[in-house]
C-alpha positions as CSV (number, residue, x, y, z in Angstrom):
1,X,-28.3,-66.3,40.6
2,X,-32.0,-65.9,39.7
3,X,-32.7,-62.4,38.4
4,X,-35.5,-60.2,39.7
5,X,-37.5,-60.7,36.5
6,X,-37.2,-64.5,36.9
7,X,-38.4,-64.3,40.5
8,X,-41.4,-62.3,39.4
9,X,-42.1,-64.8,36.6
10,X,-41.6,-67.7,39.0
11,X,-44.1,-66.3,41.5
12,X,-46.7,-65.8,38.8
13,X,-46.0,-69.3,37.5
14,X,-46.3,-70.8,41.0
15,X,-49.7,-69.1,41.5
16,X,-50.8,-70.6,38.2
17,X,-49.6,-74.0,39.3
18,X,-51.6,-73.9,42.5
19,X,-54.7,-72.9,40.6
20,X,-54.0,-75.7,38.1
21,X,-54.0,-78.3,40.8
22,X,-57.7,-77.6,41.5
23,X,-60.4,-80.0,40.4
24,X,-61.5,-77.5,37.8
25,X,-59.7,-74.7,36.0
26,X,-59.5,-71.3,37.5
27,X,-61.4,-68.3,36.0
28,X,-64.1,-70.4,34.3
29,X,-66.4,-68.2,32.2
30,X,-69.8,-69.9,32.1
31,X,-71.6,-70.2,28.8
32,X,-75.2,-69.3,28.4
33,X,-77.5,-72.3,28.5
34,X,-79.2,-71.0,25.4
35,X,-76.0,-71.3,23.4
36,X,-75.7,-73.9,20.6
37,X,-73.5,-76.7,21.9
38,X,-72.3,-77.7,18.4
39,X,-71.3,-74.2,17.5
40,X,-69.5,-73.7,20.8
41,X,-67.6,-77.0,20.4
42,X,-66.5,-76.0,16.9
43,X,-65.5,-72.6,18.1
44,X,-63.4,-74.1,20.9
45,X,-61.8,-76.6,18.6
46,X,-60.7,-73.8,16.3
47,X,-59.2,-72.0,19.3
48,X,-57.3,-75.1,20.3
49,X,-56.0,-75.6,16.7
50,X,-54.8,-71.9,16.6
51,X,-53.1,-72.4,20.0
52,X,-51.3,-75.5,18.6
53,X,-50.1,-73.6,15.6
54,X,-48.5,-71.1,18.1
55,X,-46.7,-74.0,19.9
56,X,-48.9,-73.6,23.0
57,X,-49.0,-77.5,23.2
58,X,-45.2,-77.4,23.7
59,X,-44.9,-74.3,25.9
60,X,-47.7,-75.3,28.2
61,X,-48.3,-79.0,27.7
62,X,-50.3,-79.9,30.9
63,X,-52.8,-77.1,30.6
64,X,-53.1,-77.7,26.8
65,X,-53.8,-81.4,27.4
66,X,-56.4,-80.5,30.0
67,X,-58.1,-78.2,27.5
68,X,-58.2,-81.0,24.8
69,X,-59.5,-83.5,27.4
70,X,-62.3,-81.2,28.5
71,X,-63.3,-80.6,24.9
72,X,-63.3,-84.4,24.2
73,X,-65.6,-84.8,27.2
74,X,-68.0,-82.2,25.8
75,X,-68.1,-84.1,22.5
76,X,-68.8,-87.3,24.3
77,X,-71.6,-85.8,26.3
78,X,-73.1,-84.4,23.1
79,X,-72.9,-87.8,21.3
80,X,-74.7,-89.3,24.3
81,X,-77.4,-86.5,24.1
82,X,-76.6,-85.2,27.6
83,X,-78.2,-82.0,28.7
84,X,-76.8,-78.8,27.1
85,X,-75.7,-77.5,30.5
86,X,-73.4,-80.4,31.0
87,X,-71.9,-80.1,27.5
88,X,-71.4,-76.4,27.8
89,X,-69.8,-76.7,31.2
90,X,-67.0,-78.9,29.7
91,X,-66.7,-76.4,26.8
92,X,-66.2,-73.7,29.4
93,X,-63.6,-75.8,31.3
94,X,-61.8,-76.4,28.0
95,X,-61.6,-72.7,27.3
96,X,-60.5,-71.9,30.8
97,X,-57.6,-74.5,30.6
98,X,-56.7,-73.0,27.2
99,X,-56.5,-69.5,28.7
100,X,-54.2,-70.9,31.4
101,X,-52.1,-72.6,28.7
102,X,-51.8,-69.3,26.8
103,X,-50.8,-67.5,30.0
104,X,-48.2,-70.1,31.0
105,X,-47.0,-70.2,27.4
106,X,-46.4,-66.4,27.4
107,X,-44.3,-66.9,30.6
108,X,-42.4,-69.7,29.0
109,X,-42.0,-67.7,25.8
110,X,-40.6,-64.7,27.8
111,X,-38.1,-67.0,29.6
112,X,-37.2,-69.1,26.5
113,X,-37.4,-66.8,23.5
114,X,-34.2,-68.2,22.0
115,X,-35.4,-71.8,22.5
116,X,-38.8,-71.2,20.8
117,X,-37.1,-69.3,17.9
118,X,-34.6,-72.1,17.4
119,X,-37.3,-74.8,17.6
120,X,-39.5,-72.9,15.1
121,X,-36.5,-72.6,12.7
122,X,-35.8,-76.3,12.9
123,X,-39.4,-77.1,12.4
124,X,-39.7,-74.9,9.3
125,X,-36.6,-76.5,7.9
126,X,-38.2,-79.9,8.0
127,X,-36.3,-81.4,11.0
128,X,-39.3,-83.5,12.2
129,X,-39.3,-85.5,8.9
130,X,-35.6,-85.4,8.1
131,X,-34.3,-86.2,11.6
132,X,-37.3,-87.6,13.5
133,X,-35.3,-89.3,16.3
134,X,-33.2,-86.2,17.1
135,X,-36.3,-84.1,16.9
136,X,-38.2,-86.3,19.3
137,X,-35.4,-86.4,21.8
138,X,-35.0,-82.6,21.7
139,X,-38.8,-82.3,22.2
140,X,-38.8,-84.5,25.3
141,X,-36.0,-82.5,26.9
142,X,-37.8,-79.3,26.0
143,X,-41.0,-80.7,27.5
144,X,-39.2,-81.2,30.9
145,X,-38.2,-77.6,30.9
146,X,-41.6,-76.3,29.9
147,X,-43.4,-78.4,32.5
148,X,-41.0,-77.1,35.1
149,X,-41.7,-73.5,34.0
150,X,-45.4,-74.2,34.1
151,X,-45.0,-75.2,37.7
152,X,-43.1,-72.1,38.5
153,X,-39.6,-73.6,38.3
154,X,-37.3,-71.6,35.9
155,X,-34.1,-73.3,37.0
156,X,-34.1,-76.0,34.2
157,X,-34.5,-73.3,31.6
158,X,-31.6,-71.4,33.0
159,X,-29.3,-74.5,33.2
160,X,-30.2,-76.3,30.0
161,X,-31.5,-73.4,27.8
162,X,-28.4,-72.9,25.8
163,X,-28.0,-76.6,25.2
164,X,-31.5,-76.9,23.9
165,X,-31.0,-73.8,21.7
166,X,-27.8,-75.3,20.3
167,X,-29.5,-78.6,19.5
168,X,-32.3,-77.0,17.6
169,X,-29.9,-74.7,15.8
170,X,-27.9,-77.7,14.7
171,X,-31.0,-79.5,13.6
172,X,-32.0,-76.5,11.5
173,X,-28.6,-76.3,9.9
174,X,-28.6,-80.1,9.1
175,X,-32.1,-80.0,7.8
176,X,-31.6,-77.0,5.5
177,X,-28.3,-78.5,4.2
178,X,-30.0,-81.9,3.6
179,X,-33.1,-80.3,1.9
180,X,-31.1,-78.1,-0.4
181,X,-27.8,-79.9,-0.9
182,X,-28.9,-83.6,-0.5
183,X,-28.7,-84.4,-4.2
184,X,-25.3,-82.6,-4.6
185,X,-23.9,-84.4,-1.6
186,X,-25.0,-87.8,-2.9
187,X,-23.5,-87.0,-6.3
188,X,-20.2,-85.9,-4.9
189,X,-19.9,-89.0,-2.7
190,X,-20.8,-91.3,-5.6
191,X,-18.3,-89.6,-7.9
192,X,-15.6,-89.8,-5.2
193,X,-16.2,-93.6,-4.8
194,X,-15.8,-93.9,-8.6
195,X,-12.4,-92.2,-8.3
196,X,-13.5,-88.9,-9.9
197,X,-11.2,-86.8,-7.5
198,X,-8.3,-88.4,-9.3
199,X,-9.6,-89.2,-12.8
200,X,-11.6,-85.9,-13.2
201,X,-9.9,-83.5,-10.7
202,X,-11.1,-80.3,-12.5
203,X,-14.8,-81.3,-12.5
204,X,-14.6,-82.7,-9.0
205,X,-12.9,-79.6,-7.7
206,X,-15.5,-77.3,-9.3
207,X,-18.4,-79.4,-7.9
208,X,-16.8,-79.5,-4.4
209,X,-16.2,-75.7,-4.5
210,X,-19.8,-75.0,-5.4
211,X,-21.0,-77.3,-2.6
212,X,-18.8,-75.7,0.0
213,X,-19.9,-72.3,-1.1
214,X,-23.6,-73.2,-0.6
215,X,-22.8,-74.9,2.7
216,X,-21.0,-71.7,4.0
217,X,-24.1,-69.6,3.1
218,X,-26.3,-72.0,5.0
219,X,-24.1,-71.8,8.0
220,X,-24.0,-68.0,7.8
221,X,-27.8,-67.7,7.7
222,X,-29.9,-70.8,7.3
223,X,-33.1,-68.7,6.9
224,X,-31.9,-66.7,3.8
225,X,-33.9,-69.0,1.5
226,X,-33.5,-67.0,-1.8
227,X,-29.7,-66.9,-1.6
228,X,-29.4,-70.5,-0.4
229,X,-31.7,-71.7,-3.2
230,X,-29.6,-70.0,-5.9
231,X,-26.3,-71.4,-4.5
232,X,-27.8,-74.9,-4.0
233,X,-29.1,-75.0,-7.5
234,X,-25.7,-74.1,-8.8
235,X,-24.1,-76.8,-6.6
236,X,-26.6,-79.4,-7.7
237,X,-26.1,-78.6,-11.4
238,X,-22.3,-78.8,-11.1
239,X,-22.5,-82.1,-9.2
240,X,-24.7,-83.5,-12.0
241,X,-22.1,-82.3,-14.5
242,X,-19.5,-84.1,-12.5
243,X,-21.5,-87.3,-12.7
244,X,-21.7,-87.0,-16.5
245,X,-18.0,-86.3,-16.8
246,X,-17.1,-89.2,-14.5
247,X,-19.2,-91.6,-16.6
248,X,-17.5,-90.6,-19.8
249,X,-14.0,-90.7,-18.2
250,X,-14.6,-94.2,-16.8
251,X,-15.7,-95.2,-20.3
252,X,-12.1,-94.6,-21.5
253,X,-11.9,-90.9,-22.2
254,X,-9.6,-88.3,-20.6
255,X,-11.2,-85.5,-18.6
256,X,-9.5,-83.0,-20.9
257,X,-11.0,-84.6,-24.0
258,X,-14.5,-84.7,-22.4
259,X,-14.3,-81.0,-21.4
260,X,-13.0,-80.0,-24.8
261,X,-15.9,-81.8,-26.5
262,X,-18.3,-79.9,-24.2
263,X,-16.8,-76.6,-25.1
264,X,-17.1,-77.4,-28.8
265,X,-20.7,-78.5,-28.4
266,X,-21.5,-75.2,-26.5
267,X,-20.0,-73.2,-29.4
268,X,-22.1,-75.1,-31.9
269,X,-25.2,-74.6,-29.8
270,X,-24.6,-70.9,-29.5
271,X,-24.1,-70.6,-33.2
272,X,-27.4,-72.4,-33.8
273,X,-29.1,-70.3,-31.3
274,X,-27.8,-67.1,-33.0
275,X,-28.8,-68.4,-36.4
276,X,-32.3,-69.3,-35.1
277,X,-32.7,-65.9,-33.5
278,X,-31.7,-64.2,-36.7
279,X,-34.1,-66.4,-38.7
280,X,-36.9,-65.6,-36.3
281,X,-36.1,-61.9,-36.5
282,X,-36.2,-62.1,-40.3
283,X,-39.5,-63.9,-40.3
284,X,-40.9,-61.3,-37.9
285,X,-39.7,-58.5,-40.3
286,X,-41.2,-60.3,-43.3
287,X,-44.5,-60.9,-41.4
288,X,-44.7,-57.2,-40.5
289,X,-43.9,-56.2,-44.0
290,X,-46.6,-58.4,-45.3
291,X,-49.1,-57.1,-42.8
292,X,-48.3,-53.5,-43.8
293,X,-48.6,-54.4,-47.5
294,X,-52.0,-55.9,-46.9
295,X,-53.1,-52.9,-44.9
296,X,-52.0,-50.6,-47.6
297,X,-53.8,-52.6,-50.2
298,X,-56.9,-52.5,-48.0
299,X,-56.7,-48.8,-47.6
300,X,-56.1,-48.3,-51.3
301,X,-59.1,-50.4,-52.2
302,X,-61.2,-48.3,-49.7
303,X,-60.0,-45.1,-51.3
304,X,-60.8,-46.4,-54.8
305,X,-64.3,-47.2,-53.6
306,X,-64.7,-43.8,-52.1
307,X,-63.6,-42.3,-55.3
308,X,-66.1,-44.4,-57.2
309,X,-68.9,-43.2,-55.0
310,X,-67.7,-39.6,-55.1
311,X,-67.7,-39.7,-58.9
312,X,-71.5,-40.6,-59.0
313,X,-72.6,-38.0,-56.5
314,X,-72.3,-34.2,-56.8
315,X,-70.5,-32.3,-54.0
316,X,-73.8,-30.6,-53.0
317,X,-75.5,-34.0,-52.7
318,X,-73.0,-35.9,-50.6
319,X,-69.6,-35.8,-49.1
320,X,-67.7,-39.1,-49.3
321,X,-64.6,-39.9,-47.2
322,X,-63.0,-42.8,-45.3
323,X,-62.8,-43.1,-41.5
324,X,-61.6,-46.0,-39.3
325,X,-61.5,-48.4,-42.3
326,X,-65.0,-47.6,-43.4
327,X,-66.7,-45.5,-46.1
328,X,-68.6,-42.5,-44.9
329,X,-71.3,-40.8,-47.0
330,X,-72.7,-37.6,-45.6
331,X,-75.9,-36.9,-47.4
332,X,-75.6,-33.1,-47.6
333,X,-78.5,-32.8,-50.1
334,X,-80.9,-34.8,-47.9
335,X,-82.7,-32.1,-45.8
336,X,-85.4,-32.5,-43.2
337,X,-87.7,-29.7,-42.0
338,X,-87.6,-29.0,-38.3
339,X,-89.3,-31.8,-36.2
340,X,-90.1,-33.8,-39.3
341,X,-88.9,-37.2,-40.6
342,X,-90.9,-37.8,-43.8
343,X,-89.0,-38.2,-47.1
344,X,-90.1,-35.7,-49.7
345,X,-89.7,-36.2,-53.5
346,X,-86.3,-34.5,-53.6
347,X,-85.0,-36.7,-50.8
348,X,-86.3,-39.8,-52.5
349,X,-84.7,-38.8,-55.8
350,X,-81.3,-38.4,-54.0
351,X,-81.7,-41.7,-52.3
352,X,-82.3,-43.5,-55.6
353,X,-79.1,-42.0,-56.9
354,X,-77.3,-43.1,-53.7
355,X,-78.7,-46.6,-54.1
356,X,-77.3,-46.9,-57.5
357,X,-73.9,-45.7,-56.4
358,X,-73.9,-48.2,-53.5
359,X,-74.4,-51.2,-55.8
360,X,-70.9,-50.7,-57.2
361,X,-69.1,-50.9,-53.8
362,X,-70.7,-54.2,-52.6
363,X,-71.4,-53.1,-49.0
364,X,-71.2,-55.7,-46.3
365,X,-73.1,-53.6,-43.8
366,X,-74.7,-50.1,-43.9
367,X,-75.4,-48.2,-40.7
368,X,-77.8,-45.3,-41.2
369,X,-77.1,-42.6,-38.6
370,X,-79.8,-40.0,-38.1
371,X,-78.7,-36.6,-36.7
372,X,-80.7,-33.5,-35.5
373,X,-80.1,-29.9,-34.5
374,X,-80.4,-28.9,-30.9
375,X,-83.9,-27.5,-30.9
376,X,-85.9,-29.4,-28.3
377,X,-85.0,-31.9,-25.6
378,X,-82.3,-34.5,-25.9
379,X,-84.8,-37.4,-25.8
380,X,-87.2,-35.8,-28.3
381,X,-84.3,-35.3,-30.7
382,X,-83.0,-38.8,-30.2
383,X,-86.5,-40.2,-31.2
384,X,-86.7,-37.8,-34.1
385,X,-83.2,-38.8,-35.4
386,X,-84.1,-42.4,-35.1
387,X,-87.3,-41.9,-37.1
388,X,-85.4,-40.1,-39.9
389,X,-82.8,-42.9,-40.1
390,X,-85.6,-45.4,-40.1
391,X,-87.3,-43.6,-43.0
392,X,-84.1,-43.8,-45.0
393,X,-83.7,-47.5,-44.2
394,X,-87.2,-48.3,-45.2
395,X,-86.8,-46.6,-48.5
396,X,-83.4,-48.2,-49.4
397,X,-84.6,-51.7,-48.4
398,X,-87.8,-51.2,-50.4
399,X,-85.9,-50.6,-53.6
400,X,-84.3,-54.1,-53.3
401,X,-80.6,-53.1,-53.6
402,X,-79.8,-53.5,-49.9
403,X,-81.2,-56.6,-48.1
404,X,-82.8,-55.8,-44.7
405,X,-80.2,-57.9,-42.8
406,X,-77.4,-55.7,-44.1
407,X,-79.0,-52.4,-43.0
408,X,-79.3,-50.9,-39.5
409,X,-80.6,-47.5,-38.5
410,X,-79.7,-45.6,-35.3
411,X,-80.7,-42.3,-33.9
412,X,-77.8,-40.1,-32.7
413,X,-79.8,-37.1,-31.6
414,X,-77.9,-33.8,-31.5
415,X,-74.7,-35.2,-30.0
416,X,-72.5,-35.0,-33.1
417,X,-73.1,-31.6,-34.8
418,X,-71.2,-30.7,-38.0
419,X,-72.6,-27.1,-38.2
420,X,-73.1,-24.3,-35.8
421,X,-76.4,-24.8,-34.0
422,X,-76.6,-21.0,-33.3
423,X,-77.3,-20.3,-36.9
424,X,-80.2,-21.4,-39.2
425,X,-77.7,-22.7,-41.8
426,X,-75.8,-24.7,-39.2
427,X,-78.9,-26.2,-37.8
428,X,-79.9,-27.3,-41.3
429,X,-76.6,-29.0,-41.8
430,X,-77.0,-30.9,-38.5
431,X,-80.4,-32.2,-39.6
432,X,-78.7,-34.9,-41.7
433,X,-78.2,-38.5,-42.5
434,X,-74.8,-40.2,-42.5
435,X,-74.2,-43.6,-44.1
436,X,-71.4,-45.7,-42.4
437,X,-70.5,-48.4,-44.9
438,X,-68.5,-51.5,-44.2
439,X,-67.3,-53.1,-47.5
440,X,-66.5,-56.7,-48.3
């Protein structure tokens, strides 16, 4: 008995069929004559391709075909340089037929949800390529049902729906099995023909068990790809092992001897792997120890150079320390009056002493940092600090000890104080020069 829902769907489908019999599609939405024919054709073609990806060509084949035909006519008219109005009329027809196809497909989809789901599963499993004849036959039978639905007749779907679902489900199972277990099945069949079920029963039994386990998982849920993939890989690997054992047995060995030799080989491989791992760990430890030794030597060399500098400069002249792998010389005795950058005689005398001390540490690079107190604006202090650093750079380079390419001066402004800017003594400390020395 046809249900009330089916009667409603049938009445809607019949109305659509009557409209479909007209010379032109129903509900045509005209396109403005100012529209670009090429753009409208491309847009409609994209709509048709999207509909095809949603199986509209299967669920509403007649309307879908009319839509593609109308679009082809539009392309032909465009190629023949027909008026835009004629081209756009066919594009409008194509879209109207496509709308009808979408409407009828929704009706078909409602009536045949299980069929479309089964077909989609078989298609994703690769049935069209793996079993082309069966796929084509099922498609023809499905088309008869969808055409009937399109014309308002749901009876074929009610009568043959379960049969079509079953055929597509079977195709899905067969396709998944062949795709995932094809190699394992071929290996098992080849091994059996070679008598492996009798000459190598342990290996044959293990390979057959792995295959059956994967097959059961596919039958339980052919769409659980991760689980099926793992089980199938296991089955394929075991079938390849069976082929290798069969080859050795047929060469005159017993299966027991072959399997024993494999166990011994695995033991040897494991021991080699453990030895290799231990050797790599030892090399890693040695490399780390060597790195630490070199780092300590580097640090000690840096400390020795700092001490050498410190021994040539008085505590009130400079503070020498190491920081981030570099020598730091804070010129405490180098004082600048507020807002000035000129080097006085006392400053020049100290810089000559510093220059002599630097010669003993072979500097690779010397960055001269100028610093100020916080009196005045940030920009003014940055410029002032840069001028002070530049004054020191000019003096040191002029003496010839430091080549110009090894010296760089930068102005730090008042961003890095070492004294309290709220006191006169602190501000004096902040008006300073720091030498950052990178050694060879």
